[in-house]
N, C-alpha and C positions, 0 to 999 in steps of 0.2 A: 605791615601798618605804622603809619607815619606817626612818629613822636616827636611833639612839640612842646617845648616850656615857653610860656608866655611871661614877660614880665612887664607890670605896670604899676606905677606908684597911685593911680587912682583905681578904688577898688571896684567902683561901678564900671569903668571902662575895662578893667580886667574881667569882669564877670561878664560882660557882653561878648568879648573876644572868646571868651571860653566857651560861650554858648554857642556862638558862631561855628566854632571849630567842631564843636559836637555834634553839628547837622551832618557832616561827612562822615559815612559811614567807616572809611578805613584811617581815618585821623584821632589820635588821641592827644588830650593837651592837659597839662597842670600848669596851675600859676601862682605867681609870687609876687608881692607888691614890696618888696624891698631886696635888696642886692646880698644879704646874708641868706635869706630864705631861698633866694634863687641859685645860691652858689651850693646850697646844700642840696636842693634837688637835683642839680646839676651832677653832682657827685654821686648821688645815689640812684641815678637812672640814666639811662642811654636815651638821647635826645639826637633826632633827625636835624632839626630847625630849634632856633631861640628866636623870639621875638621880642624886640625891644621897644616899649611904646611909652611916651611921655615921661621919659625918666631924667633925672639929672645928668647933664653931660658928662661929670666925673664919675658917675656911678655907670653911665654907659660905657665909657672908656675902658674902666675895670673890668665889667663883664666882659666886653669884646676879647680884652687881654686874657681873660682866664681861659674862656671858651676856645680862641685860637690857639691857646699853647698847649692846651691837655688834649682837646679832639679837634685838629685843623680841618677835617672833613664835615664837620658840623657848620651848616649855613646859618647864617646871622640875617634876620630882617629886623630893618630900622624901620617901624611903621608909625606914620603920621596920623593916622584916620582915615576914616571913609565909610562906605556903607558896606553889608554883608558881601555884596558882590565883589568888591573892590579887595577886601582883605582874602577872601578864597582866590581871588585871580593873582594877588602877590604871591600867595603861599604856592601856588600851582607853577608861576613862572620861576620863583627861586628853587624849588624844587624839580624843575625841568618835566614838569606833568602837564604839559598844554596839551590842547585837543588837535594839534596839527597832522596828527597821523590818522585821525579819524577818516574813514570814507566820505566825502560830499558830493551830494548829487548838484550838479550844475544847474539843472532844469527839471524841477520835480514834476512838471506838468506833461513832461515829455514822456511818451509810452516806452 
């Protein structure tokens, strides 16, 4: 299961992102709307991905430094916004979960 920590200052944006992530069966997310809560969650749970969205640049720098120092293998996504599909595509891309290896039919009408 993909463990995701979402950090966004705007509570509405945070809840929307958590809702989008919750639609994926193999993804689990928790969220924080400030850096102290984010650090607490990060220390208490193991995450595969940290998404930072709409936070102060100084806080962003602080959180990126903490994450990369403690768990350098954890991916960080700086998310500027977009629709549901775009967020999922960004997560899939950064986590290397693209559908490139799925079989594709060149011509579905050919017998």
